[in-house]
C-alpha positions as CSV (number, residue, x, y, z in Angstrom):
1,X,-0.6,-23.5,-3.9
2,X,0.1,-20.8,-1.3
3,X,-2.4,-19.4,1.2
4,X,-2.7,-15.6,1.3
5,X,-3.4,-14.0,4.6
6,X,-4.6,-10.3,4.5
7,X,-3.2,-8.4,7.5
8,X,-5.8,-5.9,8.7
9,X,-9.5,-6.1,9.3
10,X,-10.7,-2.6,8.4
11,X,-12.3,-1.2,5.3
12,X,-9.0,-1.2,3.3
13,X,-8.6,-4.9,4.1
14,X,-12.1,-5.7,2.9
15,X,-11.4,-3.8,-0.3
16,X,-8.1,-5.8,-0.8
17,X,-10.0,-9.0,-0.3
18,X,-12.0,-8.3,-3.5
19,X,-9.1,-6.8,-5.4
20,X,-7.1,-9.9,-4.6
21,X,-9.5,-12.1,-6.6
22,X,-8.7,-10.0,-9.7
23,X,-4.9,-9.9,-9.1
24,X,-2.1,-11.8,-10.8
25,X,-1.7,-15.3,-9.4
26,X,-5.1,-15.7,-7.8
27,X,-6.3,-19.3,-8.0
28,X,-3.1,-20.4,-9.7
29,X,-0.2,-19.5,-7.3
30,X,-2.3,-18.7,-4.2
31,X,-5.7,-18.6,-2.7
32,X,-7.2,-16.5,0.2
33,X,-7.0,-18.0,3.6
34,X,-8.3,-15.2,5.8
35,X,-7.5,-12.1,7.8
36,X,-5.3,-11.3,10.7
37,X,-6.0,-8.5,13.3
38,X,-3.4,-5.8,12.8
39,X,-3.2,-2.5,14.5
40,X,-6.9,-2.2,15.4
41,X,-9.6,-4.3,16.9
42,X,-13.2,-4.2,15.7
43,X,-16.6,-4.6,17.4
44,X,-18.4,-7.9,17.0
45,X,-20.7,-6.4,14.5
46,X,-17.8,-5.0,12.4
47,X,-16.1,-8.4,12.3
48,X,-19.3,-9.8,10.8
49,X,-18.7,-7.6,7.7
50,X,-15.5,-9.5,6.9
51,X,-16.0,-11.9,3.9
52,X,-13.5,-14.4,5.3
53,X,-12.6,-15.7,8.8
54,X,-10.2,-14.0,11.1
55,X,-7.3,-16.4,11.9
56,X,-5.9,-14.6,14.9
57,X,-3.7,-11.6,15.3
58,X,-0.2,-10.6,14.2
59,X,1.3,-11.2,17.7
60,X,0.1,-14.8,18.2
61,X,-0.6,-16.3,14.8
62,X,1.5,-19.4,14.1
63,X,2.9,-19.0,10.5
64,X,2.5,-22.1,8.3
65,X,4.9,-23.2,5.6
66,X,2.5,-22.4,2.8
67,X,1.4,-19.0,4.1
68,X,2.1,-15.8,2.3
69,X,1.0,-12.3,3.4
70,X,-0.2,-8.9,2.2
71,X,-0.6,-5.9,4.5
72,X,-3.8,-3.9,4.1
73,X,-3.1,-1.2,6.6
74,X,-3.1,2.4,5.5
75,X,-0.9,4.0,8.1
76,X,2.7,3.8,6.9
77,X,4.3,3.6,10.4
78,X,1.8,0.8,11.4
79,X,2.5,-1.0,8.2
80,X,6.2,-1.0,8.8
81,X,5.9,-2.2,12.4
82,X,3.6,-5.0,11.6
83,X,5.4,-6.2,8.4
84,X,8.7,-6.3,10.3
85,X,7.1,-8.5,13.0
86,X,6.0,-11.0,10.4
87,X,9.3,-10.9,8.5
88,X,11.2,-11.5,11.8
89,X,9.3,-14.7,12.2
90,X,10.0,-15.9,8.7
91,X,6.8,-14.7,6.9
92,X,6.8,-14.1,3.2
93,X,5.1,-11.2,1.5
94,X,3.9,-11.3,-2.1
95,X,3.1,-8.6,-4.6
96,X,-0.6,-8.2,-5.0
97,X,-0.9,-6.6,-8.4
98,X,-4.3,-6.1,-10.1
99,X,-4.9,-7.5,-13.5
100,X,-6.2,-4.0,-14.4
101,X,-3.0,-2.2,-13.4
102,X,-0.4,-1.2,-16.0
103,X,3.3,-1.4,-15.1
104,X,5.6,-0.6,-18.0
105,X,8.6,-3.0,-18.5
106,X,11.1,-0.3,-17.7
107,X,9.7,0.4,-14.2
108,X,11.3,-1.1,-11.2
109,X,9.1,-2.5,-8.4
110,X,9.9,-4.0,-5.0
111,X,8.3,-6.7,-2.9
112,X,5.3,-6.9,-0.7
113,X,3.4,-4.3,-2.9
114,X,-0.3,-3.7,-3.2
115,X,-1.1,-2.2,-6.7
116,X,-4.8,-1.7,-7.1
117,X,-7.0,-1.6,-10.2
118,X,-6.3,1.1,-12.8
119,X,-3.0,2.1,-11.3
120,X,-0.4,3.2,-13.9
121,X,3.4,2.9,-13.2
122,X,5.2,4.7,-16.0
123,X,8.6,4.8,-17.7
124,X,11.5,4.1,-15.3
125,X,9.5,4.8,-12.2
126,X,10.8,3.1,-9.1
127,X,8.5,1.6,-6.4
128,X,10.2,0.5,-3.1
129,X,9.2,-2.4,-0.9
130,X,5.9,-2.7,0.9
131,X,4.3,0.2,-0.8
132,X,0.4,0.3,-1.2
133,X,-0.9,2.2,-4.2
134,X,-4.7,2.5,-4.3
135,X,-7.0,2.6,-7.3
136,X,-6.7,5.0,-10.2
137,X,-3.4,6.5,-9.1
138,X,-0.7,7.4,-11.6
139,X,3.1,7.2,-10.9
140,X,4.8,9.2,-13.6
141,X,8.0,8.7,-15.4
142,X,11.2,8.6,-13.3
143,X,9.3,9.0,-10.1
144,X,10.6,7.2,-7.0
145,X,8.4,5.9,-4.1
146,X,10.1,5.0,-0.8
147,X,9.5,1.9,1.3
148,X,6.3,1.5,3.3
149,X,4.6,4.5,1.8
150,X,0.8,4.5,1.2
151,X,-0.8,6.3,-1.7
152,X,-4.6,6.7,-1.7
153,X,-6.9,6.7,-4.7
154,X,-6.9,9.2,-7.6
155,X,-3.4,10.6,-6.8
156,X,-1.1,12.0,-9.5
157,X,2.6,11.6,-8.8
158,X,4.1,13.5,-11.7
159,X,7.3,12.8,-13.5
160,X,10.5,13.0,-11.6
161,X,8.9,13.2,-8.1
162,X,10.8,11.8,-5.2
163,X,8.6,10.4,-2.4
164,X,10.4,9.3,0.8
165,X,9.9,6.3,3.0
166,X,6.7,5.9,5.2
167,X,4.9,8.7,3.4
168,X,1.1,9.0,3.4
169,X,-0.5,10.7,0.4
170,X,-4.3,11.3,0.6
171,X,-6.9,10.9,-2.0
172,X,-6.9,13.2,-5.0
173,X,-3.5,14.8,-4.2
174,X,-1.3,16.1,-7.0
175,X,2.5,16.2,-6.9
176,X,3.8,18.5,-9.6
177,X,6.9,17.4,-11.6
178,X,10.1,16.9,-9.6
179,X,8.4,17.5,-6.2
180,X,10.2,16.1,-3.2
181,X,8.4,14.6,-0.2
182,X,10.5,13.8,2.8
183,X,10.4,10.7,4.9
184,X,7.4,10.3,7.2
185,X,5.5,13.2,5.7
186,X,1.7,13.4,5.2
187,X,0.1,15.0,2.1
188,X,-3.5,15.7,2.8
189,X,-6.4,14.8,0.5
190,X,-6.7,17.1,-2.5
191,X,-3.3,18.8,-1.9
192,X,-1.3,20.3,-4.8
193,X,2.4,20.0,-3.9
194,X,4.3,22.6,-5.9
195,X,7.8,21.7,-5.0
196,X,8.7,20.2,-1.6
197,X,7.3,18.8,1.7
198,X,9.8,18.5,4.6
199,X,10.4,15.2,6.3
200,X,7.8,14.5,9.0
201,X,5.6,17.4,8.1
202,X,1.9,17.4,7.3
203,X,0.5,19.6,4.5
204,X,-3.0,20.5,3.2
205,X,-4.5,22.7,0.6
206,X,-3.8,24.1,-2.9
207,X,-1.1,25.1,-2.9
208,X,0.0,22.7,-0.1
209,X,1.0,24.5,3.1
210,X,2.3,23.0,6.4
211,X,-0.1,22.8,9.4
């Protein structure tokens, strides 16, 4: 049996700890070993909130042969940097997919994913590598999500949308059909994207406008 290490020690990491116990493979293929410090450090009181021990940090932890990883960090850029450090040292990432998620057989998914409860991935949608999709988000038919992107809860990615790499989409956002989100963009919470967000830009509001 493999030992799962959750990278991150913030609130998202604590959520993932509980989601993991209702994910495919828990208790059969892998069990939870603990947490690693990622891009932030906590106060002593905050560390006490963690339900498992902290094994060290990404920089110094010695990877064991039976270790596997998931990255519970919400910043797409930070996710990419940290994941690439672990990969460079031979670490292996698994897909953490909730038993309560629905991924249709025609969808295509990458590696190192987090797919939380009540996520729907629809007909011929494509999910890249190391993407995190939070609870109650819908990825519509023929949508494409780029590597290292992070999608918060209650997001609607409509049919035919193209989301680039390292994109952050805030809670409750709606991407209308065939919208295009450029690499490294940020879509604020509650946004309604009508058509396009340029690479590297941040948008807020309904309709979404650049800051």
